[in-house]
N, C-alpha and C positions, 0 to 999 in steps of 0.2 A: 651205384658199381650197378650196372645195367648189361646184364647176364644176355641181354638175348644177341645185340652181334657178336660176342662170345659165342654163342651155342649154335646159332648158324652159318654161323664162320668155320666149324671144330664143322657139323654134319653138315653141308658145302661136298666139306674138298672129303669126305666119304673117308675122317677122324675113328678112329675105335677108341671113344671113351664111354667111362660113367663123372657123371655130374656126383662130384661126393661131399663132403663138408657140409659147410655151414645153407650154403643155398640148398642143396638139395632139403636140409631140414625146411628151410622158407617156400618151395614151394609144393614142396608136397605134404608139410604139417602146422604149421604152423610163424607166420613173421616173430621174427628172431632177428635184430643188428644182423650185418656179414660186408665187409668192408672189401671182400673178392673171392673169383669162383674157385672151386677146390676142382680141379679131374686129373684122374687115373687114367689115364691111357696105358692100349698094347705096346708092351716095350717090344716092337720087332724090327730092326730096317724099315721097313719099308711105310708102315705106322710114324716112325719118328720122321720120316723125310713131308709125311700129307701132316705135322704136327707140327715141325718147321714153316714148313710152309705156309702152315694156317695163323705162325704166330705173327710173321712176318706180315698178314697183308691186313691184320690187325694194329700193325703198329708198334709191336709187344722192344718191350726194352727192359735190358740186364744184361748183369758184370758181379763180376766177384767183390764186390764192393763197388759200395755208394758214389767214389771217385770214375767207375771203371763200369758203367750202365752202358751199351749203348743201343744204338738199333738191332735185334740179333739177327741173321744170317737163313738167306733163303734154305742151306744147302742143315741139313739134322747133326751133320756130326760134333756139335756142341753140346749139342744132347745127351750124350755121354759122356758127357765131367762128370756128373753125380746124380741124384735115385731123384732129387728134389727141384723143385726150378719158383723163385718166387721174380715175377716179372711183372710190371708196369704196359699200361695197353693206354689206346684210345677210349681205351670203353670203363676201365680199371684194375683194379689188379686180380694177376691168373697166375694160377699155382700150377706145376705139373708136376703129375705124382708119374716116377715107373713103377714104384713098387710103393703097398702103403703097411705100416706094420699094422700087428693086430690082425689083422687080415689075411687069406691064401692067397690062392696065388689067383692074379687076375682072372683065366678063364673060369673056375667057382666061383668068385663073386659076379661078373658080367653072368653067368648061367644063371643064378640068384635076381637078376638086375630086373628093372619093374620099367618098362618100355611107359615114355614119360610127352605127352603132350601143353608146350606153355608157346602163350602167344601165336602158335600156329607150325609152333618149332616141335621136330619130335626127338627126342634123345635118349638115353638109357642112364636110369641114376643105381647107386648101390640101392642094396631091398636094406628096409626097416633091419632085419635082425643083423647084418653087417655095419652097418648104422653103429647098433648100440654095443658090439662085436668092438671095433674101433673105437668106442667112447672107454668102454670098458675095457680097452686097452692099454691106455692111459696113463697116467701118475695118478696116486687118488685126487691133489692138490690144482691138479689140471683136465680134468673131467664137466663135463656142462650138466651137471647134474641136475635140472629142469630135460635138462635129455635124459639121459636116464629112467628118471620117473614119469616123462612122455611113449617110453618107446616099452617099456617095461609094461607099462602096464594095455598098452595096444598088443602089445607079442604075448600076453596071459602073463606073465612070467614073476609078478608082482610076491 
């Protein structure tokens, strides 16, 4: 997985997004194994148009099933079909979230987000407090306990 081209393309095309998930944790805190990049995007038509354009430029493919994976269209209509999309691309796997379970609205989380620069690319990352909330919202068996412990210690919530 190479997050550089994904972050660069989304940033260059003016997509309003937050980096979430394991890649956020990896780039901001500790090296962890992650096989995809998770992006929470502002859920409005203008932004979804930019998301579709970025994914199209990255050669992303998506389908309802493995047999229906095809290059994504350049228009955003397909992004209204569901709230989470798991795609493949030349840069690796990309998950697009229009909403995130366990977190409040996008605007509140964006206000708490952290500006991050990596390899000359500036983007917004989910805050440590919201990363912890996201983990704690998962069923116990799905939580990344190492991340929970690390974030609790970092935030003084031990």
